[in-house]
N, C-alpha and C positions, 0 to 999 in steps of 0.2 A: 660443615666442612667434610664430613664423611671420613673415610679411611685414607684416601689417596687422591692426588690430582692427575695421576697417570692413567690414560685411557685404557691401556692394555691391562693394567692391574685391576681397574674397575670392571672390565669385562670378565676377568677371571673370578672376581668377587661376586659379580652378578650371577654367574653360573653356579657358584658354590652355594650362595644364599637362596637361589631359586630351588636347587635340589633340597636344601634344608627345609624350605617352606613346603615343598611338595610332600616330603617325608612326614613333616609335622601335621599337615592337613590330612593326609591319608591315614597315618597312624592313629591320631586322635579320633578321626572319623570312624575308623574301624572299631575302636574301643567303644565309642558311643553306640554304634549300630549293633554290635554284638551283645552289649548289655541290654539294650532295649528289646532286641529280638528274642533273647533267651530267657524264658520264665525262671529257669533254675538260678539265674544270676540276679533275680529281683530281690535282693537282700540289701540292707543298709550299706555294707562295705562297698558293694559294686555301684550302688546309687551315688555314693560320695566319689568313687572313682570316675563315674560318668560326668559328674559336675567338674572334677579336676580336669578331665580331658576337654570339656567345653571351655573352661577358663584358659587353659593352655592354648587352645585354638584361637580364642578371642585375643589373648595377650600377644601371640605371635602376629595375628592379623592387624593389630594396632600399629605395629612397627614395620614388619617386613615388606608389605606392598609399597609403602612410601620409600623405604630404603632401596628397593629394587629399581624404582623409577628414578631415584636420585643418582644411582650408579651409572645410568645411561644418559644422564643429563650433563650438559657442559657447565651449567650454572644452577645447581640444586638450591631451591628456596622453599620456604614455607611461611604462610601468613601467620600473624600473631594469634589470630583466632584459632586456626588449625593447630598451631603449636600448643596453645592452652588446652584445647580439647584432647590432643594426644597425651599431654602430660597428665590430665585428670584421669583419662582411661587407664594409663599405665599405673598410676597410684591406686585406683579403685580395684583393678584386676589383680595387681600384685599383692595389695593388702588383703583382698578376699582370699587369694590362694594361700597366704600365710595362715589365716584363720582356719581355712579348710583343712590344711595339713595338721593343724592342732586338733581339729574336730575328728579327723581320721585316726589320730593317735588315741583319742578318748574312746572312739568306737572300738578299736582293737583292745584297749584296756578292759572295757566292759565285757567284750566277747571272750577274752582269755581269763581275766581275773574274777569276773562276776557272771559266769555263764548262765546261772539260774535266773538272774535278774535281767539279763540282756533282752529277751523278747518283750519285756514290759517297758524297760527304759528306752529302747530304741525302736519304738513302733513307727509305722510309716508317717503318721500324722506328726510325730515328734521330729522325724527327719526333715519333713517339709518345712516345719516351723523353724528348725535350726538353720536350714539353708537360707530362708528369707531373712531371719534375724542377722545372720552372718553378713549378708550383703548390705543390710541397713547399717550395721555397726561399722563396716568398712567405709561406707560413704560418710557417716557422721564423724568418725574418729580420724580418718585419713584424708579424705577429699575436701571436706568442708573447711578445716583449718587452712588448707592451701588456698582456697577460694577467698576466705575472709582476710588473708594477709597477702595482698597482691604485691608483686615486685615491680618497681618502676624500671622500665627497660630503656637503655640508651640506644641511639642510632648513630651510625650504622652498626648492625650487630652481626657477629659471626659466632655461630654455635659450634664449638669444637667437639662435635659428636655426630652420630648417625641418626639421632632421634632427639626429641625435646625432653631430655632427662632433667630432673629437677636441679641437680648440681651444676649441670652445664648451663642452664638458663640463669641460675643465680650469678654466674660470672658476668652477665650482661647488666647487672643492677647498677643504677646511677648513684644510689645512696647507700648508707650503711644497711647491712642485712642482718643485724643482730636478732631482730624478731623472727625473721625467716629462718635463721639458723636454729633458734629455739624450737620453731615449728617442725623443722626437719628432725631434730633430735627427739622430739616428742613422738612423731609419727614412726620414726625408726625404732624407738624403744617399744612402742605399743604393737607395731606390726611385725617386728623381727625378733627382738630379744625376749619379750614375754611369751609369745607362742613357742619359741625354741626351747625356753626353760620348761614350759608346760609339757612339751613333747619329750624332753629328757626325763622328767619325773615319771611320765606315763610309761615310757619304755624301761625305766629302771624297775617299776612295779611289774611290768610284763615279763621282763627277764627273770625276776625272782620267781614268778609263777610258772614260767615255761620250764625252768629247771626241775620243777616238781612233777611235770607231766611225764607220762610214760613215753617210751621211745617212738611209738607209732604216731602219737599226736604231736610230739615235740617237733618233728621235721616239718609238718604242715604249718605249725604256728611260726616257726623260724622262717619258712619260705615267704609267708605273707608279710611278716614284720621286716624282713630284709629288703623287700621291694620298697616299702614305705620309708625305711631309714635311708636308703640310697637316694630317694627323691629329696628327702629333707636335707641331707648333707649337700647335695648339688645346689639346691635352691637357697637355703639359708646360709650356707658357707660363703658363696660368692656375694650374696646380698649384704651380709655383715662385713665382709672384707671391703665392700664398696662404701658403706655408710658408717662403719665404726673403725675402719683401718686408718692408719696415719696418713694424712694428706695435707700438704703444704699449699696446694693450689687446686681450686675447683676445676673440674672438667679436664684433667690431664689425660694424655693418651693412655696412661696406665689404667685409669678408671674407665675409659671408653672401651678398652678391650675386656675388662672384667665384666662389664654389663652385657657383653655378647653371650656370656655363659648363662646368666639367669634370665635373659630376655629372649634369646634365640635358640641356644642349644638345649636348655633344660626342657622347654615344651616339646622338642623333638625327641629327647631321650626318655621322657616319662612313659609314653606308651610302650616303648621298647623294653624298658626295665620291668614294667608290670606284666607284659605279655611273656617275657622270658622266664620270670620267676613265679608265674601263677599258672598252675596246672588247669584250673577251671576255665580261665580265659583261653588258653591254648586249645583245650579240648573242645570248647564251644566254637571257637573259630574254625577248627578242622571240620566240625559237623556242618557249619554254615557253608564252607567251601564245597564240601561233598554234596550238599543239597542243591547248591547253585549249579554245580557241574551236572548233577542228575537232571535238573530241570532243563538245562541247555541241551543235553543229549536227547531228552524226550521231545523237545520242540524241534530238533533237527530231524528226528525220525518221522515226525508228523509231516 
């Protein structure tokens, strides 16, 4: 059903979301390229940031291209198979991002609170294994239960949403959905609440350690942590409002607009937040731009 039936409104929304998608694509793409290009950024913190940008890019690409085409369509539809696939990718990417943000908090905890043990505990091999295990855990804990508990869908069906979001699809169920509700509560608890509590504990320890650091090192530590906390508040705040907030009816317009924040806006804002609060990323990006400009001027002179 999307946001509106009015053609003019949909055209305006199309332009807005197209701009958002372009910014998301370019911003996360720049973060990935800058980190891969710059040897000085080849450290675990920026490796995880690169993975976060990849997840944000994939998360946004799972929803926005279909949304953009629906906004220009007079009768937007999606097949059950495509809807199920979109739903599974949303759960997988969203759950993986929750685990990644918790892993990034643990990385910062080790770097600030256990600096002497950090090079040993966060070796490259460990980072690769943690990333692979994180994706596997997300599939087993979040996607697999949703696949094993299918929802019988009634016909004709109208999804009061702009994507196949799990709460919106549940409204189409023909039978009682008690088991599905238990699965949703379980996945929400494992993917949202537990990682969020882990992040809170990690940053409580980090804050206690940062207050003991000298003034010169304290500002850099606060700058790095502020970026991560901003991302956590945006992503987990809207997600928990959606899945743990009071709701008398699935797929209400209120829930539909909340999901815009953590599905569409957060992937766009993440690279902006990290680039604005991170001196290393900004400095490396300037060097890359200067080098590209120098190469262009050299080729022009030839």
